[in-house]
N, C-alpha and C positions, 0 to 999 in steps of 0.2 A: 777852647781847643788848643792843643800844643802841636806845633808842626816842626818837623825835622827836615822836610823836603818840599821844595817849591818847583812846580812845573810852569814854565812861561810859554805862552803863545808868542809868536814873533810879530807878524804884521798887525799893526794897530795897537800893539801892546808895548813892544820894545822900540820898534821903529815905525815911521810913517812911510809906507811904500806907495802912496797914491799915484805919483807920476809914473813910476816904472810899471805898475800893474795896469793902470788904465790906458796908458799909451800903447802897451803891448797887446792889450785886448783890442784896441782900435786897429792896430796893425793887422791882427789876425782876422778881424771882421772885413777889412778891405780885401785881404787875400781871399776870403771866402765870398767876395762880391756881395757882402751884406754890410756896407758901411753904416756906422751908428751916428745919429745926429750930433754935430759938434757941440751943441749947447745942452745936450742931455748928460746927466751925471751917471757915472759908472761906479760910484762909491759903494753901492750895494754889492758889487762883485768882490769887494775886498774882505777876505775872511773865509767865506764858504768855499767848498771844493770847486775849482774852476770848471770841471766837466759839467756840473749842475748849472753854473752860470751861463756857459755857452749853450747848453740845451735850451735855456730860457731865452737867451738873446737871439738864437737862430730859429726858435720855435720848432725845434726838431728833437725828438727823443731818441733818435738813432745814435747809439754810442759811437759808431764809426764817424759820424759827422762831427760830434763834439771832440773826438780824438784828433781829427784832422785840424780843427780850429786850435786845439791845444798845441799841436805840433808847430803851427804858425806862430802862436803866442811865444813859444820857447825859442824860436828863431831870433826874436828881438830881445826877449827878457833875459835869455842866457848869456847875452853878450853886452847889452846896454842897460836893460831895464832893472836888473837886480841892484845896480848901484845908484839908480835914480830914487833915492831913499835917504832918510835921515833919522837918527835916533831921537827919541823924544827928550826934551830938556830934563835934566837931573836923573835920567834913567841910570847912567853909569855910576853916579854917586850912591844911589839907592842899592844897586846890585853889589857895590863894594861893601856897604854896611851889612847887607844880608850875609855875604860871604864871610866877612870878618866875625860875624856872630856865630859862625859854625854851621849855618844852614847849607844843605846840599841843593844846588841849583841845576836844573836841566831845562832845555828847550824842547817843547812838544808842539810842533807846527804842522799844519796840513801842507805847507809848501814842501816841495821835494827837498830832502835833506842835503843833496848836493848843492843846491842854491843857498839854503839856510846857513850852511857852514861858511860859504864864501862871504855872505853878508855879515855875519857876526865877526868874522876875522877882519874884514875890510874896515868895520867901524870899531875895532878894538874892544869888542864885547866878549869874545870867545874866552878870555882869561877868567871870566866869572863862572863859567859853566863846566860841569863835570863831563857832559856829553850833549850833543845836539841830535834830537830825534825829529824826523820828518817823514813824509811819504816817500814812496819809491816812484821812479819815472813811469813804471808800468801801471800805476794806480793803486798799488797796495798801500795800506795804512793812510789813505786819504781822509777817512772819516775819524773824527776825534775820539769816539768811543773805542774804536779798534786801536788807534795810536796810543791812547793813554793806557789801555790794557797791556799793550806791548811794552811800554816803558816800565810799568809796574812789575811785569814778569821778568823782564831782562835785568832790571836793577834790584830785584827782590825788595821792593818798597812796601811799606805798610800803608794801605790806603787811608787808615784812620789818622796817620801823621803826615799826610800829603795834601798840599793845597795847589789847585790849578788856578792860574791867573790869565784871564783873556778878555777880549773885547766884544766877542759875538756869542750868540746863544749856543753855537756849536761847541764852544769851549765849556760852557756851563753844563749842557746836556751830556757831553762826553764824560765830564767828571762825575756827574750824578750816576751815570750808567755803571761807573766803576767804584761807587761808594766813596768818592773823593770830594772833599769840600771845594767850593769854587768861589773866587772873587772876580767880580766883573769890573773892568776898567772903563770909565766913561770918556776918556780922552781919545779913544779909538773910533771905530766905525759902527758900533752897536749902541743903540739908545739905552738909557736907564730902564725904560719900559721893557725893551726886549730882554735885557739881562735879568731883570727882576722876575719877569714872567717865566723865564727858563729855570728859575730857582736859585739864583746866586745867593750865597750866604751873606755877602756884603758887597757894597759898591765902593769903588775907589775912584776919587775924583782927581787925584794927582798922585804921582809915584810915591811921594813920601807917606801917603795914607797907608801904604802897605806896612811900613815900619810901625805905625801906630796899631794897626790891626793885629800884628803878631807880637805886640808889646816890646818893640825895640826902641821906641821913642816916646 
């Protein structure tokens, strides 16, 4: 396959957001008077839409309850949590090589675009991307299939020449729903089994593997 355009997930793919996301979730749960055990992992909440994670954590399917938890989450994340984050090693070098080769790079993240833009600018990654696409604060474009469809339509991209790169099944399934190839990265928060079961075309075990996959190294 020959690709001209690459869509990148953000959390767990370009940067490791563990501290900011998990501490902001814990903050929200305390505010909801449903504190989470300090020794219990919240890693599974990194990647999927947060409304779904809060519904599970609070054992309540009422959208209004998840929305209230999400509001508390953003109280902390929007000021502190978004910068409790770190780019994965060699990511910047790989992005630079892809850009130099003439590929068109975009971010497609379920994270609200207003936060995603601040994060990539803060870590000096914005220079590699033509645009940053994310969800809206009102919940629109939270699901990857809708988001990827929106990016394809807005940028007039050819699905057959587009590759989605992400670390969770949502990235893979969202790509497949739009006839886009998908590469699953194993340095993030999804297991190789999760990514393969979702239908990833390939698994990448380190950022440089992407260069090999698209024949740049």
